[in-house]
C-alpha positions in Angstrom: 0.0 0.0 0.0 3.0 2.3 0.2 4.8 3.2 -3.1 7.9 4.1 -1.2 8.2 0.7 0.5 7.6 -1.1 -2.8 10.2 1.0 -4.6 12.8 0.1 -1.9 11.9 -3.6 -2.2 12.2 -3.5 -6.0 15.5 -1.5 -5.8 17.0 -4.1 -3.5 15.6 -7.0 -5.5 17.0 -5.7 -8.8 20.4 -5.2 -7.2 20.5 -8.6 -5.7 19.2 -10.3 -8.8 21.9 -8.5 -10.9 24.4 -10.2 -8.5 23.1 -13.5 -9.7 20.8 -14.5 -6.9 17.1 -15.6 -7.1 14.7 -13.2 -5.4 11.1 -13.3 -4.0 9.2 -10.4 -2.6 6.5 -10.3 0.0 3.1 -8.9 -1.1 4.6 -6.7 -3.8 1.8 -4.9 -5.7 1.0 -7.1 -8.7 1.3 -4.5 -11.4 4.8 -3.7 -10.1 5.7 -7.3 -9.9 4.7 -7.8 -13.5 6.5 -4.7 -14.6 9.8 -5.8 -13.1 9.3 -9.6 -13.6 9.4 -10.3 -9.8 7.8 -13.1 -7.9 5.3 -11.8 -5.3 4.5 -14.1 -2.4 1.2 -13.8 -0.5 2.3 -15.5 2.7 5.4 -15.6 5.0 5.7 -19.3 4.5 5.7 -19.0 0.7 8.3 -16.2 1.0 10.7 -18.1 3.3 10.4 -21.5 1.6 13.9 -22.4 0.2 15.6 -19.1 0.9 18.8 -18.3 2.9 18.2 -14.7 3.9 15.1 -12.5 4.4 15.8 -8.8 3.8 13.3 -6.3 5.1 13.9 -3.3 2.7 12.6 -0.3 4.6 9.5 0.4 6.6 8.6 1.9 9.9 9.4 -1.1 12.0 9.9 1.0 15.1 6.5 2.8 14.9 5.3 3.2 18.5 1.8 2.1 19.4 0.2 2.3 22.9 -1.3 -0.9 24.2 -4.9 0.3 23.7 -4.2 1.2 20.1 -2.7 -2.3 19.5 -6.1 -3.6 20.6 -8.6 -1.1 19.2 -7.0 0.1 16.0 -7.3 -2.4 13.1 -4.2 -1.2 11.3 -2.1 -1.4 14.5 -3.4 -4.9 15.3 -2.6 -6.1 11.8 0.9 -4.5 12.0 1.7 -6.3 15.2 0.3 -9.6 13.8 2.9 -9.3 11.1 5.6 -9.3 13.8 4.0 -12.4 15.4 4.3 -14.2 12.0 7.9 -13.0 11.6 8.9 -14.2 15.1 7.2 -17.6 14.7 9.0 -17.9 11.4 12.3 -17.5 13.2 11.4 -20.6 15.2 10.1 -22.5 12.1 13.1 -21.6 10.0 16.0 -21.3 12.4 18.6 -21.3 9.6 17.2 -18.2 8.0 18.5 -14.8 9.0 16.4 -11.6 8.9 18.1 -8.3 8.1 16.2 -5.0 8.1 17.7 -2.2 5.9 16.7 1.5 6.1 14.0 1.1 8.7 13.0 3.3 11.6 10.6 5.0 13.9 10.5 8.5 15.3 14.2 8.6 16.2 13.5 8.6 19.9 14.5 6.0 22.5 11.3 4.5 24.1 10.5 1.7 26.6 9.7 -1.3 24.4 7.2 -2.8 26.8 5.1 0.4 26.6 5.1 0.9 22.9 5.7 -2.5 21.3 3.9 -5.9 21.4 5.7 -8.9 22.8 6.0 -10.3 19.3 7.8 -7.3 18.0 10.2 -7.4 21.0 10.8 -11.1 20.6 11.5 -10.6 16.9 14.0 -7.9 17.5 15.7 -9.8 20.3 15.9 -13.0 18.2 19.4 -14.1 17.2 17.9 -14.6 13.7 17.4 -10.8 13.5 20.8 -9.6 12.5 22.3 -6.1 12.3 21.2 -3.9 9.4 20.7 -0.1 9.0 18.3 2.5 10.3 17.4 5.7 8.6 17.3 8.0 11.7 20.3 8.6 13.9 18.3 8.2 17.1 17.1 4.7 16.1 20.7 3.4 16.6 20.3 3.8 20.4 16.8 2.4 20.3 18.0 -0.9 18.7 20.8 -1.2 21.2 18.0 -2.0 23.8 17.5 -5.2 21.8 21.2 -6.0 21.7 21.5 -4.9 18.0 24.2 -2.7 16.5 22.5 -1.0 13.6 24.3 1.4 11.4 22.8 4.8 10.5 22.3 5.2 6.8 19.9 7.9 5.3 16.7 6.8 3.6 17.3 4.6 0.6 14.7 6.4 -1.4 17.2 9.2 -2.0 19.1 6.6 -4.0 16.2 6.0 -6.4 18.0 7.4 -9.5 20.7 4.8 -9.1 18.2 2.0 -9.5 15.4 3.3 -11.8 15.2 4.9 -15.2 13.9 8.3 -14.0 12.3 10.7 -16.4 13.2 14.2 -15.1 11.0 17.1 -15.9 12.1 19.5 -18.6 14.5 22.1 -17.3 13.2 25.5 -16.3 14.5 28.6 -14.7 12.0 28.2 -11.9 12.9 26.6 -8.6 11.1 23.4 -7.8 10.0 22.4 -4.3 8.6 19.0 -3.6 6.3 18.7 -0.5 4.7 15.7 1.3 2.2 16.7 4.0 0.0 14.8 6.3 -3.6 16.0 6.7 -5.1 17.1 9.9 -3.2 18.3 12.9 0.1 17.6 11.2 -0.5 20.2 8.5 0.4 23.8 9.2 -2.6 25.7 7.8 -0.7 29.0 7.8 2.2 27.5 5.8 -0.2 26.1 3.3 -1.9 29.5 3.0 1.4 31.2 2.5 2.4 28.8 -0.3 -0.9 29.5 -2.2 -0.5 33.2 -1.6 3.0 33.2 -3.0 2.2 30.9 -5.9 -0.8 33.2 -6.9 1.4 36.3 -7.2 4.8 34.9 -8.3 6.0 32.7 -11.2 9.5 31.7 -10.1 8.7 28.6 -8.1 6.9 25.4 -8.8 5.4 23.6 -5.8 4.9 19.8 -6.3 2.7 18.0 -3.7 3.1 14.2 -3.7 1.8 11.1 -1.9 3.6 7.8 -1.5 0.4 5.9 -0.7 -1.8 4.0 -3.1 -5.3 5.5 -3.0 -7.0 2.2 -4.2 -6.4 0.7 -0.7 -7.8 3.6 1.1 -4.7 5.3 2.5 -5.4 8.9 1.8 -4.0 10.8 4.9 -1.4 12.6 2.8 -2.4 16.0 1.6 -2.8 16.7 -2.1 -4.3 20.0 -3.5 -6.9 20.0 -6.2 -4.7 22.1 -8.5 
């Protein structure tokens, strides 16, 4: 449901496949799987069958959820259930290592028992979960709580031009600013008003608003203007 996560998975898969290895991806959106000739697996067991290493390419694995949200919120419940499946997979497939790359949370050190399910904690603490990279500096200290020595490496999506045939916009003398906003209380209404005021009376800047979520699955919390 997240274009950014799918792009990271494809980028990693293309790189690994070019090294001569076979690659399977977990729940890759089918049109993207067809476009890049990738095998998309619908279940953890299908994904792990016959593999040596499971790479988690990106994602907010350290997203904090209060206990009541893990019970009452459907998305949070499903998210923690994924960690349950992953942890149980470390027991079913003890010879497979799991390596997360370019993942993160909010960059703050938190008490795991307060913010994470037991399944997420067990997965992070498992010897099958090996060191990888985090995309926020503060998450290095967070992962040390689980006995892991993650390296800090900025978000892999900034490396997209190295993996994909990008089609840049035609050159212009205008400056281009790309913005990704969340709706609701996260969106500064005055900032938005100032942008529109400036754009209505000046012609030296292009403002591009983007979303990384696929609208067809109902994720629409990122702000997009009508024009």
